[in-house]
PDB file of N, CA, C and O in Angstrom:
ATOM      1  N   MET A   1      23.384 -53.302-157.804  1.00  0.00           N
ATOM      2  CA  MET A   1      23.917 -52.558-156.515  1.00  0.00           C
ATOM      3  C   MET A   1      23.582 -53.285-155.770  1.00  0.00           C
ATOM      4  O   MET A   1      24.528 -53.584-155.041  1.00  0.00           O
ATOM      5  N   LEU A   2      22.167 -54.081-155.362  1.00  0.00           N
ATOM      6  CA  LEU A   2      21.747 -54.556-154.234  1.00  0.00           C
ATOM      7  C   LEU A   2      22.628 -56.045-153.940  1.00  0.00           C
ATOM      8  O   LEU A   2      22.998 -56.455-152.840  1.00  0.00           O
ATOM      9  N   LEU A   3      22.800 -56.605-155.095  1.00  0.00           N
ATOM     10  CA  LEU A   3      23.606 -57.557-154.724  1.00  0.00           C
ATOM     11  C   LEU A   3      25.025 -57.457-154.258  1.00  0.00           C
ATOM     12  O   LEU A   3      25.480 -58.345-153.536  1.00  0.00           O
ATOM     13  N   SER A   4      25.634 -56.602-154.563  1.00  0.00           N
ATOM     14  CA  SER A   4      26.960 -56.125-154.347  1.00  0.00           C
ATOM     15  C   SER A   4      27.010 -55.897-152.688  1.00  0.00           C
ATOM     16  O   SER A   4      27.871 -56.227-151.872  1.00  0.00           O
ATOM     17  N   LEU A   5      25.631 -55.141-152.510  1.00  0.00           N
ATOM     18  CA  LEU A   5      25.501 -54.880-150.946  1.00  0.00           C
ATOM     19  C   LEU A   5      25.330 -56.069-150.175  1.00  0.00           C
ATOM     20  O   LEU A   5      25.894 -56.295-149.104  1.00  0.00           O
ATOM     21  N   LEU A   6      24.528 -56.817-150.765  1.00  0.00           N
ATOM     22  CA  LEU A   6      24.154 -57.839-150.057  1.00  0.00           C
ATOM     23  C   LEU A   6      25.512 -58.800-149.587  1.00  0.00           C
ATOM     24  O   LEU A   6      25.748 -59.284-148.480  1.00  0.00           O
ATOM     25  N   LEU A   7      26.307 -58.884-150.858  1.00  0.00           N
ATOM     26  CA  LEU A   7      27.574 -59.728-150.433  1.00  0.00           C
ATOM     27  C   LEU A   7      28.484 -59.091-149.340  1.00  0.00           C
ATOM     28  O   LEU A   7      29.255 -59.815-148.709  1.00  0.00           O
ATOM     29  N   GLN A   8      28.409 -57.676-149.089  1.00  0.00           N
ATOM     30  CA  GLN A   8      29.340 -56.959-148.527  1.00  0.00           C
ATOM     31  C   GLN A   8      29.100 -57.374-146.992  1.00  0.00           C
ATOM     32  O   GLN A   8      30.009 -57.454-146.165  1.00  0.00           O
ATOM     33  N   VAL A   9      27.937 -57.589-146.771  1.00  0.00           N
ATOM     34  CA  VAL A   9      27.196 -58.273-145.540  1.00  0.00           C
ATOM     35  C   VAL A   9      27.074 -59.563-145.188  1.00  0.00           C
ATOM     36  O   VAL A   9      26.425 -59.856-144.184  1.00  0.00           O
ATOM     37  N   VAL A  10      27.715 -60.576-146.009  1.00  0.00           N
ATOM     38  CA  VAL A  10      27.465 -61.900-146.242  1.00  0.00           C
ATOM     39  C   VAL A  10      28.082 -62.187-144.226  1.00  0.00           C
ATOM     40  O   VAL A  10      27.429 -62.668-143.300  1.00  0.00           O
ATOM     41  N   ASN A  11      29.311 -61.728-144.229  1.00  0.00           N
ATOM     42  CA  ASN A  11      29.796 -61.969-142.915  1.00  0.00           C
ATOM     43  C   ASN A  11      28.737 -62.377-141.364  1.00  0.00           C
ATOM     44  O   ASN A  11      27.519 -62.270-141.512  1.00  0.00           O
ATOM     45  N   ALA A  12      29.052 -62.637-140.550  1.00  0.00           N
ATOM     46  CA  ALA A  12      28.449 -62.971-139.231  1.00  0.00           C
ATOM     47  C   ALA A  12      27.934 -61.556-138.572  1.00  0.00           C
ATOM     48  O   ALA A  12      26.853 -61.381-138.010  1.00  0.00           O
ATOM     49  N   ALA A  13      28.798 -60.758-138.743  1.00  0.00           N
ATOM     50  CA  ALA A  13      28.050 -59.659-137.960  1.00  0.00           C
ATOM     51  C   ALA A  13      27.507 -58.720-139.091  1.00  0.00           C
ATOM     52  O   ALA A  13      26.761 -57.833-138.677  1.00  0.00           O
ATOM     53  N   GLY A  14      27.651 -58.736-139.928  1.00  0.00           N
ATOM     54  CA  GLY A  14      27.137 -57.765-141.082  1.00  0.00           C
ATOM     55  C   GLY A  14      25.220 -58.563-140.956  1.00  0.00           C
ATOM     56  O   GLY A  14      24.186 -58.015-140.577  1.00  0.00           O
ATOM     57  N   LEU A  15      25.407 -59.683-141.349  1.00  0.00           N
ATOM     58  CA  LEU A  15      23.863 -60.387-140.969  1.00  0.00           C
ATOM     59  C   LEU A  15      23.003 -60.091-139.760  1.00  0.00           C
ATOM     60  O   LEU A  15      21.842 -59.683-139.773  1.00  0.00           O
ATOM     61  N   ALA A  16      23.757 -60.360-138.723  1.00  0.00           N
ATOM     62  CA  ALA A  16      23.328 -59.693-137.525  1.00  0.00           C
ATOM     63  C   ALA A  16      22.841 -58.542-137.110  1.00  0.00           C
ATOM     64  O   ALA A  16      21.959 -58.400-136.263  1.00  0.00           O
ATOM     65  N   VAL A  17      23.761 -57.179-138.071  1.00  0.00           N
ATOM     66  CA  VAL A  17      23.533 -55.896-138.065  1.00  0.00           C
ATOM     67  C   VAL A  17      22.109 -55.861-138.655  1.00  0.00           C
ATOM     68  O   VAL A  17      21.181 -55.312-138.061  1.00  0.00           O
ATOM     69  N   MET A  18      21.977 -56.453-139.816  1.00  0.00           N
ATOM     70  CA  MET A  18      21.225 -56.420-141.007  1.00  0.00           C
ATOM     71  C   MET A  18      19.373 -56.477-140.258  1.00  0.00           C
ATOM     72  O   MET A  18      18.410 -55.710-140.282  1.00  0.00           O
ATOM     73  N   GLY A  19      19.736 -58.182-139.511  1.00  0.00           N
ATOM     74  CA  GLY A  19      18.660 -58.872-138.795  1.00  0.00           C
ATOM     75  C   GLY A  19      18.531 -57.877-137.445  1.00  0.00           C
ATOM     76  O   GLY A  19      17.403 -57.740-136.970  1.00  0.00           O
ATOM     77  N   ALA A  20      19.261 -57.428-137.041  1.00  0.00           N
ATOM     78  CA  ALA A  20      18.618 -55.925-136.089  1.00  0.00           C
ATOM     79  C   ALA A  20      17.986 -55.005-136.233  1.00  0.00           C
ATOM     80  O   ALA A  20      17.159 -54.509-135.468  1.00  0.00           O
ATOM     81  N   GLY A  21      18.463 -54.549-137.673  1.00  0.00           N
ATOM     82  CA  GLY A  21      17.580 -53.496-138.888  1.00  0.00           C
ATOM     83  C   GLY A  21      16.381 -53.973-138.979  1.00  0.00           C
ATOM     84  O   GLY A  21      15.458 -53.304-138.513  1.00  0.00           O
ATOM     85  N   ILE A  22      16.160 -55.041-139.503  1.00  0.00           N
ATOM     86  CA  ILE A  22      14.711 -55.487-139.783  1.00  0.00           C
ATOM     87  C   ILE A  22      13.881 -55.927-138.890  1.00  0.00           C
ATOM     88  O   ILE A  22      12.687 -55.787-139.156  1.00  0.00           O
ATOM     89  N   GLY A  23      14.216 -56.511-137.720  1.00  0.00           N
ATOM     90  CA  GLY A  23      13.830 -56.350-136.204  1.00  0.00           C
ATOM     91  C   GLY A  23      13.040 -55.104-136.091  1.00  0.00           C
ATOM     92  O   GLY A  23      11.826 -54.956-136.235  1.00  0.00           O
ATOM     93  N   ALA A  24      13.960 -54.229-135.802  1.00  0.00           N
ATOM     94  CA  ALA A  24      13.187 -52.723-135.496  1.00  0.00           C
ATOM     95  C   ALA A  24      12.556 -52.405-136.405  1.00  0.00           C
ATOM     96  O   ALA A  24      11.540 -51.859-135.974  1.00  0.00           O
ATOM     97  N   GLY A  25      12.566 -52.432-137.663  1.00  0.00           N
ATOM     98  CA  GLY A  25      11.182 -51.948-138.693  1.00  0.00           C
ATOM     99  C   GLY A  25      10.325 -52.995-138.358  1.00  0.00           C
ATOM    100  O   GLY A  25       9.215 -52.593-138.709  1.00  0.00           O
ATOM    101  N   LEU A  26      10.209 -54.078-137.893  1.00  0.00           N
ATOM    102  CA  LEU A  26       8.971 -55.054-137.847  1.00  0.00           C
ATOM    103  C   LEU A  26       8.431 -54.485-136.361  1.00  0.00           C
ATOM    104  O   LEU A  26       7.206 -54.461-136.244  1.00  0.00           O
ATOM    105  N   VAL A  27       9.107 -54.095-135.388  1.00  0.00           N
ATOM    106  CA  VAL A  27       8.617 -53.636-134.140  1.00  0.00           C
ATOM    107  C   VAL A  27       7.645 -52.751-134.652  1.00  0.00           C
ATOM    108  O   VAL A  27       6.430 -52.930-134.558  1.00  0.00           O
ATOM    109  N   ALA A  28       8.414 -51.422-135.404  1.00  0.00           N
ATOM    110  CA  ALA A  28       7.649 -50.122-135.663  1.00  0.00           C
ATOM    111  C   ALA A  28       6.626 -50.286-136.250  1.00  0.00           C
ATOM    112  O   ALA A  28       5.698 -49.603-135.816  1.00  0.00           O
ATOM    113  N   LEU A  29       6.287 -51.256-137.509  1.00  0.00           N
ATOM    114  CA  LEU A  29       5.362 -51.739-137.886  1.00  0.00           C
ATOM    115  C   LEU A  29       3.978 -52.124-137.082  1.00  0.00           C
ATOM    116  O   LEU A  29       2.869 -51.592-137.011  1.00  0.00           O
ATOM    117  N   GLY A  30       4.519 -53.196-136.562  1.00  0.00           N
ATOM    118  CA  GLY A  30       3.746 -54.010-135.291  1.00  0.00           C
ATOM    119  C   GLY A  30       3.221 -52.928-134.496  1.00  0.00           C
ATOM    120  O   GLY A  30       2.013 -52.969-134.267  1.00  0.00           O
ATOM    121  N   ALA A  31       3.955 -51.874-133.986  1.00  0.00           N
ATOM    122  CA  ALA A  31       3.130 -51.005-133.027  1.00  0.00           C
ATOM    123  C   ALA A  31       2.566 -49.951-133.700  1.00  0.00           C
ATOM    124  O   ALA A  31       1.431 -49.747-133.271  1.00  0.00           O
ATOM    125  N   GLY A  32       2.899 -49.164-134.613  1.00  0.00           N
ATOM    126  CA  GLY A  32       1.698 -48.733-135.433  1.00  0.00           C
ATOM    127  C   GLY A  32       0.263 -49.199-135.808  1.00  0.00           C
ATOM    128  O   GLY A  32      -0.722 -48.530-135.498  1.00  0.00           O
ATOM    129  N   LEU A  33       0.169 -50.612-136.627  1.00  0.00           N
ATOM    130  CA  LEU A  33      -0.640 -51.474-136.810  1.00  0.00           C
ATOM    131  C   LEU A  33      -1.428 -51.828-135.130  1.00  0.00           C
ATOM    132  O   LEU A  33      -2.552 -52.329-135.112  1.00  0.00           O
ATOM    133  N   GLY A  34      -0.804 -51.552-134.015  1.00  0.00           N
ATOM    134  CA  GLY A  34      -1.711 -52.211-132.884  1.00  0.00           C
ATOM    135  C   GLY A  34      -2.158 -50.696-132.455  1.00  0.00           C
ATOM    136  O   GLY A  34      -3.305 -50.553-132.030  1.00  0.00           O
ATOM    137  N   ILE A  35      -1.256 -49.510-132.556  1.00  0.00           N
ATOM    138  CA  ILE A  35      -2.143 -48.325-132.215  1.00  0.00           C
ATOM    139  C   ILE A  35      -3.293 -48.152-132.561  1.00  0.00           C
ATOM    140  O   ILE A  35      -4.333 -48.031-131.913  1.00  0.00           O
ATOM    141  N   GLY A  36      -2.948 -48.137-134.242  1.00  0.00           N
ATOM    142  CA  GLY A  36      -4.317 -47.848-134.824  1.00  0.00           C
ATOM    143  C   GLY A  36      -5.462 -49.088-134.806  1.00  0.00           C
ATOM    144  O   GLY A  36      -6.509 -48.877-135.418  1.00  0.00           O
ATOM    145  N   ARG A  37      -5.326 -50.052-134.290  1.00  0.00           N
ATOM    146  CA  ARG A  37      -6.196 -50.796-134.266  1.00  0.00           C
ATOM    147  C   ARG A  37      -7.319 -50.292-132.774  1.00  0.00           C
ATOM    148  O   ARG A  37      -8.499 -49.980-132.614  1.00  0.00           O
ATOM    149  N   ILE A  38      -6.467 -50.409-132.187  1.00  0.00           N
ATOM    150  CA  ILE A  38      -7.251 -49.502-130.888  1.00  0.00           C
ATOM    151  C   ILE A  38      -7.444 -48.519-130.991  1.00  0.00           C
ATOM    152  O   ILE A  38      -8.200 -48.141-130.095  1.00  0.00           O
ATOM    153  N   GLY A  39      -7.125 -47.645-131.756  1.00  0.00           N
ATOM    154  CA  GLY A  39      -7.778 -45.812-132.063  1.00  0.00           C
ATOM    155  C   GLY A  39      -9.048 -46.262-132.762  1.00  0.00           C
ATOM    156  O   GLY A  39     -10.098 -45.813-132.302  1.00  0.00           O
ATOM    157  N   GLY A  40      -9.109 -47.064-133.783  1.00  0.00           N
ATOM    158  CA  GLY A  40     -10.403 -47.647-134.712  1.00  0.00           C
ATOM    159  C   GLY A  40     -11.321 -47.790-133.445  1.00  0.00           C
ATOM    160  O   GLY A  40     -11.978 -46.916-132.878  1.00  0.00           O
ATOM    161  N   SER A  41     -11.191 -49.115-133.154  1.00  0.00           N
ATOM    162  CA  SER A  41     -12.105 -49.967-132.478  1.00  0.00           C
ATOM    163  C   SER A  41     -12.064 -48.703-130.838  1.00  0.00           C
ATOM    164  O   SER A  41     -13.290 -48.744-130.733  1.00  0.00           O
ATOM    165  N   ALA A  42     -11.802 -48.115-130.106  1.00  0.00           N
ATOM    166  CA  ALA A  42     -12.164 -46.955-129.358  1.00  0.00           C
ATOM    167  C   ALA A  42     -13.248 -46.175-129.695  1.00  0.00           C
ATOM    168  O   ALA A  42     -14.348 -46.101-129.148  1.00  0.00           O
ATOM    169  N   MET A  43     -12.717 -45.477-130.869  1.00  0.00           N
ATOM    170  CA  MET A  43     -14.346 -44.918-131.584  1.00  0.00           C
ATOM    171  C   MET A  43     -15.077 -45.423-131.903  1.00  0.00           C
ATOM    172  O   MET A  43     -16.171 -44.877-131.757  1.00  0.00           O
ATOM    173  N   GLU A  44     -15.065 -46.742-132.535  1.00  0.00           N
ATOM    174  CA  GLU A  44     -16.291 -47.460-132.970  1.00  0.00           C
ATOM    175  C   GLU A  44     -16.868 -47.782-131.401  1.00  0.00           C
ATOM    176  O   GLU A  44     -18.033 -48.148-131.560  1.00  0.00           O
ATOM    177  N   ALA A  45     -16.629 -47.792-130.368  1.00  0.00           N
ATOM    178  CA  ALA A  45     -17.079 -48.139-129.416  1.00  0.00           C
ATOM    179  C   ALA A  45     -17.483 -47.078-128.738  1.00  0.00           C
ATOM    180  O   ALA A  45     -18.403 -47.282-127.945  1.00  0.00           O
ATOM    181  N   ILE A  46     -16.877 -45.526-128.855  1.00  0.00           N
ATOM    182  CA  ILE A  46     -17.533 -44.600-128.159  1.00  0.00           C
ATOM    183  C   ILE A  46     -18.606 -43.975-128.794  1.00  0.00           C
ATOM    184  O   ILE A  46     -19.364 -43.121-128.335  1.00  0.00           O
ATOM    185  N   GLY A  47     -18.580 -44.831-130.630  1.00  0.00           N
ATOM    186  CA  GLY A  47     -19.739 -43.930-131.334  1.00  0.00           C
ATOM    187  C   GLY A  47     -21.127 -45.150-130.681  1.00  0.00           C
ATOM    188  O   GLY A  47     -22.145 -44.488-130.475  1.00  0.00           O
ATOM    189  N   ARG A  48     -21.287 -46.289-130.431  1.00  0.00           N
ATOM    190  CA  ARG A  48     -22.053 -46.953-129.819  1.00  0.00           C
ATOM    191  C   ARG A  48     -22.579 -46.457-128.325  1.00  0.00           C
ATOM    192  O   ARG A  48     -23.764 -46.299-128.031  1.00  0.00           O
ATOM    193  N   GLN A  49     -21.429 -46.242-127.433  1.00  0.00           N
ATOM    194  CA  GLN A  49     -21.874 -46.015-126.274  1.00  0.00           C
ATOM    195  C   GLN A  49     -21.648 -44.639-125.785  1.00  0.00           C
ATOM    196  O   GLN A  49     -21.163 -44.749-124.659  1.00  0.00           O
ATOM    197  N   PRO A  50     -21.768 -43.448-126.095  1.00  0.00           N
ATOM    198  CA  PRO A  50     -20.982 -42.263-126.177  1.00  0.00           C
ATOM    199  C   PRO A  50     -20.920 -41.821-125.028  1.00  0.00           C
ATOM    200  O   PRO A  50     -20.058 -40.966-124.825  1.00  0.00           O
ATOM    201  N   GLU A  51     -21.893 -42.286-123.771  1.00  0.00           N
ATOM    202  CA  GLU A  51     -21.678 -42.370-122.156  1.00  0.00           C
ATOM    203  C   GLU A  51     -21.011 -42.668-121.503  1.00  0.00           C
ATOM    204  O   GLU A  51     -20.861 -42.246-120.357  1.00  0.00           O
ATOM    205  N   ALA A  52     -20.207 -43.775-122.243  1.00  0.00           N
ATOM    206  CA  ALA A  52     -18.909 -44.032-121.694  1.00  0.00           C
ATOM    207  C   ALA A  52     -17.091 -43.893-122.468  1.00  0.00           C
ATOM    208  O   ALA A  52     -16.094 -44.614-122.438  1.00  0.00           O
ATOM    209  N   SER A  53     -17.356 -42.866-122.952  1.00  0.00           N
ATOM    210  CA  SER A  53     -16.369 -42.363-123.727  1.00  0.00           C
ATOM    211  C   SER A  53     -15.168 -41.622-123.070  1.00  0.00           C
ATOM    212  O   SER A  53     -14.131 -41.244-123.614  1.00  0.00           O
ATOM    213  N   GLY A  54     -15.613 -41.487-121.566  1.00  0.00           N
ATOM    214  CA  GLY A  54     -14.431 -41.123-120.615  1.00  0.00           C
ATOM    215  C   GLY A  54     -13.680 -42.533-119.988  1.00  0.00           C
ATOM    216  O   GLY A  54     -12.539 -42.425-119.539  1.00  0.00           O
ATOM    217  N   LYS A  55     -14.231 -43.586-119.982  1.00  0.00           N
ATOM    218  CA  LYS A  55     -13.205 -44.321-119.457  1.00  0.00           C
ATOM    219  C   LYS A  55     -12.790 -45.461-120.997  1.00  0.00           C
ATOM    220  O   LYS A  55     -11.820 -46.218-120.964  1.00  0.00           O
ATOM    221  N   ILE A  56     -13.448 -45.388-121.858  1.00  0.00           N
ATOM    222  CA  ILE A  56     -13.032 -46.005-122.738  1.00  0.00           C
ATOM    223  C   ILE A  56     -11.672 -45.012-123.406  1.00  0.00           C
ATOM    224  O   ILE A  56     -10.700 -45.751-123.568  1.00  0.00           O
ATOM    225  N   GLN A  57     -11.433 -43.857-123.737  1.00  0.00           N
ATOM    226  CA  GLN A  57     -10.452 -43.173-123.767  1.00  0.00           C
ATOM    227  C   GLN A  57      -9.469 -43.340-122.438  1.00  0.00           C
ATOM    228  O   GLN A  57      -8.264 -43.099-122.508  1.00  0.00           O
ATOM    229  N   THR A  58      -9.925 -43.648-121.589  1.00  0.00           N
ATOM    230  CA  THR A  58      -8.881 -43.713-120.263  1.00  0.00           C
ATOM    231  C   THR A  58      -7.807 -45.372-121.013  1.00  0.00           C
ATOM    232  O   THR A  58      -6.624 -45.624-121.246  1.00  0.00           O
ATOM    233  N   ALA A  59      -8.971 -46.000-121.112  1.00  0.00           N
ATOM    234  CA  ALA A  59      -8.068 -47.594-121.223  1.00  0.00           C
ATOM    235  C   ALA A  59      -7.640 -47.487-122.856  1.00  0.00           C
ATOM    236  O   ALA A  59      -6.758 -48.297-123.140  1.00  0.00           O
ATOM    237  N   MET A  60      -8.058 -46.710-123.897  1.00  0.00           N
ATOM    238  CA  MET A  60      -7.154 -46.301-124.818  1.00  0.00           C
ATOM    239  C   MET A  60      -6.006 -45.778-124.679  1.00  0.00           C
ATOM    240  O   MET A  60      -5.016 -45.840-125.408  1.00  0.00           O
ATOM    241  N   LEU A  61      -6.251 -45.037-123.298  1.00  0.00           N
ATOM    242  CA  LEU A  61      -4.549 -44.137-123.846  1.00  0.00           C
ATOM    243  C   LEU A  61      -3.742 -45.017-122.990  1.00  0.00           C
ATOM    244  O   LEU A  61      -2.543 -44.754-122.895  1.00  0.00           O
ATOM    245  N   ILE A  62      -4.329 -46.249-122.212  1.00  0.00           N
ATOM    246  CA  ILE A  62      -3.162 -46.625-121.397  1.00  0.00           C
ATOM    247  C   ILE A  62      -2.697 -47.983-122.190  1.00  0.00           C
ATOM    248  O   ILE A  62      -1.591 -48.364-121.805  1.00  0.00           O
ATOM    249  N   VAL A  63      -3.126 -48.578-122.930  1.00  0.00           N
ATOM    250  CA  VAL A  63      -2.746 -49.731-123.745  1.00  0.00           C
ATOM    251  C   VAL A  63      -1.812 -49.049-124.439  1.00  0.00           C
ATOM    252  O   VAL A  63      -0.609 -49.261-124.283  1.00  0.00           O
ATOM    253  N   ALA A  64      -2.358 -48.047-125.384  1.00  0.00           N
ATOM    254  CA  ALA A  64      -1.406 -47.365-126.614  1.00  0.00           C
ATOM    255  C   ALA A  64      -0.060 -47.015-125.795  1.00  0.00           C
ATOM    256  O   ALA A  64       1.003 -47.129-126.405  1.00  0.00           O
ATOM    257  N   ALA A  65      -0.045 -46.602-124.468  1.00  0.00           N
ATOM    258  CA  ALA A  65       0.894 -45.981-123.995  1.00  0.00           C
ATOM    259  C   ALA A  65       2.199 -47.512-123.595  1.00  0.00           C
ATOM    260  O   ALA A  65       3.429 -47.462-123.600  1.00  0.00           O
ATOM    261  N   LEU A  66       1.335 -48.633-123.312  1.00  0.00           N
ATOM    262  CA  LEU A  66       1.988 -49.654-123.172  1.00  0.00           C
ATOM    263  C   LEU A  66       2.770 -50.587-123.991  1.00  0.00           C
ATOM    264  O   LEU A  66       3.730 -51.317-123.750  1.00  0.00           O
ATOM    265  N   ILE A  67       1.944 -50.296-125.213  1.00  0.00           N
ATOM    266  CA  ILE A  67       2.465 -50.481-126.497  1.00  0.00           C
ATOM    267  C   ILE A  67       3.471 -49.666-127.163  1.00  0.00           C
ATOM    268  O   ILE A  67       4.525 -50.071-127.654  1.00  0.00           O
ATOM    269  N   GLU A  68       3.127 -48.739-127.134  1.00  0.00           N
ATOM    270  CA  GLU A  68       4.579 -47.686-127.274  1.00  0.00           C
ATOM    271  C   GLU A  68       5.909 -48.115-126.228  1.00  0.00           C
ATOM    272  O   GLU A  68       7.064 -48.266-126.627  1.00  0.00           O
ATOM    273  N   GLY A  69       5.568 -48.228-125.174  1.00  0.00           N
ATOM    274  CA  GLY A  69       6.879 -48.904-124.072  1.00  0.00           C
ATOM    275  C   GLY A  69       7.254 -50.387-124.632  1.00  0.00           C
ATOM    276  O   GLY A  69       8.361 -50.591-125.130  1.00  0.00           O
ATOM    277  N   LEU A  70       6.738 -50.925-124.576  1.00  0.00           N
ATOM    278  CA  LEU A  70       7.119 -51.948-125.457  1.00  0.00           C
ATOM    279  C   LEU A  70       7.916 -51.899-126.865  1.00  0.00           C
ATOM    280  O   LEU A  70       8.874 -52.622-127.139  1.00  0.00           O
ATOM    281  N   ALA A  71       7.451 -51.095-127.551  1.00  0.00           N
ATOM    282  CA  ALA A  71       7.720 -51.001-129.182  1.00  0.00           C
ATOM    283  C   ALA A  71       9.284 -50.563-129.038  1.00  0.00           C
ATOM    284  O   ALA A  71      10.210 -51.172-129.573  1.00  0.00           O
ATOM    285  N   LEU A  72       9.450 -49.127-128.032  1.00  0.00           N
ATOM    286  CA  LEU A  72      10.525 -48.788-127.681  1.00  0.00           C
ATOM    287  C   LEU A  72      11.830 -49.795-127.195  1.00  0.00           C
ATOM    288  O   LEU A  72      12.931 -49.835-127.746  1.00  0.00           O
ATOM    289  N   PHE A  73      11.477 -50.437-126.241  1.00  0.00           N
ATOM    290  CA  PHE A  73      12.109 -51.533-125.475  1.00  0.00           C
ATOM    291  C   PHE A  73      12.732 -52.454-126.374  1.00  0.00           C
ATOM    292  O   PHE A  73      13.803 -53.012-126.136  1.00  0.00           O
ATOM    293  N   ALA A  74      11.818 -52.659-127.757  1.00  0.00           N
ATOM    294  CA  ALA A  74      12.250 -53.743-128.474  1.00  0.00           C
ATOM    295  C   ALA A  74      12.831 -53.332-129.669  1.00  0.00           C
ATOM    296  O   ALA A  74      13.069 -54.103-130.599  1.00  0.00           O
ATOM    297  N   VAL A  75      13.162 -51.654-129.672  1.00  0.00           N
ATOM    298  CA  VAL A  75      14.000 -50.712-130.958  1.00  0.00           C
ATOM    299  C   VAL A  75      15.170 -50.767-130.226  1.00  0.00           C
ATOM    300  O   VAL A  75      16.238 -51.065-130.759  1.00  0.00           O
ATOM    301  N   VAL A  76      15.023 -50.407-128.605  1.00  0.00           N
ATOM    302  CA  VAL A  76      16.763 -50.049-128.018  1.00  0.00           C
ATOM    303  C   VAL A  76      17.262 -51.197-128.121  1.00  0.00           C
ATOM    304  O   VAL A  76      18.449 -51.218-128.445  1.00  0.00           O
ATOM    305  N   VAL A  77      16.406 -52.837-127.838  1.00  0.00           N
ATOM    306  CA  VAL A  77      17.478 -54.107-127.952  1.00  0.00           C
ATOM    307  C   VAL A  77      17.975 -53.974-129.245  1.00  0.00           C
ATOM    308  O   VAL A  77      19.203 -53.895-129.286  1.00  0.00           O
ATOM    309  N   CYS A  78      17.303 -53.916-130.481  1.00  0.00           N
ATOM    310  CA  CYS A  78      17.906 -53.774-131.877  1.00  0.00           C
ATOM    311  C   CYS A  78      18.550 -52.949-131.844  1.00  0.00           C
ATOM    312  O   CYS A  78      19.557 -53.327-132.443  1.00  0.00           O
ATOM    313  N   LEU A  79      18.697 -51.927-131.512  1.00  0.00           N
ATOM    314  CA  LEU A  79      20.095 -51.206-131.420  1.00  0.00           C
ATOM    315  C   LEU A  79      21.435 -51.663-130.547  1.00  0.00           C
ATOM    316  O   LEU A  79      22.619 -51.540-130.862  1.00  0.00           O
ATOM    317  N   LEU A  80      21.045 -52.043-129.745  1.00  0.00           N
ATOM    318  CA  LEU A  80      22.136 -52.532-128.619  1.00  0.00           C
ATOM    319  C   LEU A  80      22.590 -53.351-129.546  1.00  0.00           C
ATOM    320  O   LEU A  80      23.713 -53.090-129.978  1.00  0.00           O
ATOM    321  N   ILE A  81      21.936 -54.439-130.056  1.00  0.00           N
ATOM    322  CA  ILE A  81      22.685 -55.586-130.874  1.00  0.00           C
ATOM    323  C   ILE A  81      23.268 -55.016-131.849  1.00  0.00           C
ATOM    324  O   ILE A  81      24.376 -55.436-132.183  1.00  0.00           O
ATOM    325  N   SER A  82      22.726 -54.029-132.476  1.00  0.00           N
ATOM    326  CA  SER A  82      23.739 -53.713-133.686  1.00  0.00           C
ATOM    327  C   SER A  82      24.987 -52.876-133.738  1.00  0.00           C
ATOM    328  O   SER A  82      25.933 -52.781-134.520  1.00  0.00           O
ATOM    329  N   PHE A  83      24.590 -52.236-132.474  1.00  0.00           N
ATOM    330  CA  PHE A  83      26.357 -51.554-131.889  1.00  0.00           C
ATOM    331  C   PHE A  83      27.089 -52.525-131.300  1.00  0.00           C
ATOM    332  O   PHE A  83      28.311 -52.542-131.453  1.00  0.00           O
ATOM    333  N   LYS A  84      26.681 -53.117-130.827  1.00  0.00           N
ATOM    334  CA  LYS A  84      27.644 -54.310-129.840  1.00  0.00           C
ATOM    335  C   LYS A  84      28.327 -55.531-130.953  1.00  0.00           C
ATOM    336  O   LYS A  84      29.284 -56.273-130.732  1.00  0.00           O
ATOM    337  N   LEU A  85      27.509 -55.443-132.146  1.00  0.00           N
ATOM    338  CA  LEU A  85      28.282 -56.025-133.197  1.00  0.00           C
ATOM    339  C   LEU A  85      29.535 -55.776-134.160  1.00  0.00           C
ATOM    340  O   LEU A  85      30.310 -56.449-134.839  1.00  0.00           O
ATOM    341  N   GLN A  86      29.214 -53.934-133.722  1.00  0.00           N
ATOM    342  CA  GLN A  86      30.201 -53.628-135.402  1.00  0.00           C
ATOM    343  C   GLN A  86      31.912 -52.885-134.746  1.00  0.00           C
ATOM    344  O   GLN A  86      32.794 -52.570-135.544  1.00  0.00           O
TER     345      GLN A  86
END
């Protein structure tokens, strides 16, 4: 079943759409890992210096928002590639 599906997508447009889908998945995975790492590091930093929690949380939220923006941009680019080729 998987082999027949892969053989149907062998043409150039099909492979490009498949690549765009894989790219969107990798972007989502990378963004999730990045934000998780930011959250973990921020909680560790707050545990070490509770008096600086306000500054740490602000920086954490700004960086998380930037990562989310980049991830959204990358997913939109992958979708545009996918829709352009169909």
